[in-house]
N, C-alpha and C positions, 0 to 999 in steps of 0.2 A: 689336749689331750694334755694334764698334767705328766709331767717326766718327775717331779721331783718322788710320787708312790709309787714310779716302779720297781719291780724290784727283778734281777736275774734270776731265770731258772730256766730248765732246759726240758726237752720234749724228746724224746726216744722214740720215732714211730712200729711201731707196729706190722714186720714184714710180712709173706703168704708164705714164709719156712716156717720148719719145726727143724728141731735140732736130734737128737738121736734118741734122747728122753722122751719127744713127744713135745714139748715145750714152743710156743712159739717164740722165734728170732726176732730183735729188735736192732735196726738203724743204730748210726748212731748217733749220737743227744748230738740237736744244734740247741744253740743258746739264742732268748729271748728275749726281751723285758718287759715287763707283763705287771700292770697294778691287780695283782691278786687278794686276796683278803675273803676273812674267813668268811665262812654263808653269818650274817646279823642274826640276832634276837628281830628283827623287822620282815627281817627274811625267811626267817626258818614256816612263820603261817603257810605262805606259801612251799615254800622247799620244801618242807616233811612232807608235806601229801605226796611229795614225786616219789622220794625218799625214803621215809619212814625216818624212825625214829633215830639215828645212826645221823642228823642230821649234824654235828658237831664234827665230824668227819668230811667234812668239807670246806671247798674254798674254791670264791670264783674268779673271774677274768671275764671282763667283757670288752673285746675286740673287733678292731673294725673291721668287716666282713669285705671288704673292695679287697681289701691285702690279703685273707687268711682264709678266703671258703675254699673249703674242702683241703685245707694243710690235717687238720688234725683230724683225726677218727677215734673213738669209741673204740681202749684198749692200749694207745700209747700210756708209754710209762712216763710219768714227768716228775722232776727232783727242784722241791718245793722249800722252804725254809732254809734255806744255807746248804738244804743235799749238791753231791755236786759229780758227776760222773767221774771227775777227776782218777785216776788208779785202777778203773773196772777193767776187771778182762772179760767179761760178757757184758754186752750193750742190754743198761735194761739196771744191771744188778744191782746197783744203790738206788734207784730209785726209790719215792718212797708216795707214787701217789700215783695214781694209772686214773685215766682219762678217762670220764663220762663220757655217751652221746653227744655231742656240739650241740648245741641251739640255733637254729640258724633266728633269729630279730631284721628286722627294714634292712637297717644297716649295720648294726655289730651282732656278734655272735657272740652267746653266754657260757662260756669255755666250766666245767664243773671237775671237779677232781678230787675224786676220794683216796683216803690215806687206806693205805694196806697197811694191813698190819698185822705185824709179826708174830709165826704163834710157833715160839720155838719152847 
């Protein structure tokens, strides 16, 4: 893999617990180095069939299946585009993306991230 294209990201795994308000709890975010890229125009014809017209809100990483199979799951929280869990009091509170269902392929996993929209 080309390491010059990788970016440092963090992913907080969703736990099987909820807080007092019924919201999911997340594990301490872990740092990873992946090549994460926006879904491009060439990809959109395929990806938009699955994700609808909001394809611009997605990014994707292709990662090694032998190293990461079973590590990530739908609804884990991710910190992309320079976001960091630094100073966070509640795990996952500073995340700006959520993990979609990881798509296992022959020797790789396509890991899609959807941008979380702030609805203040």
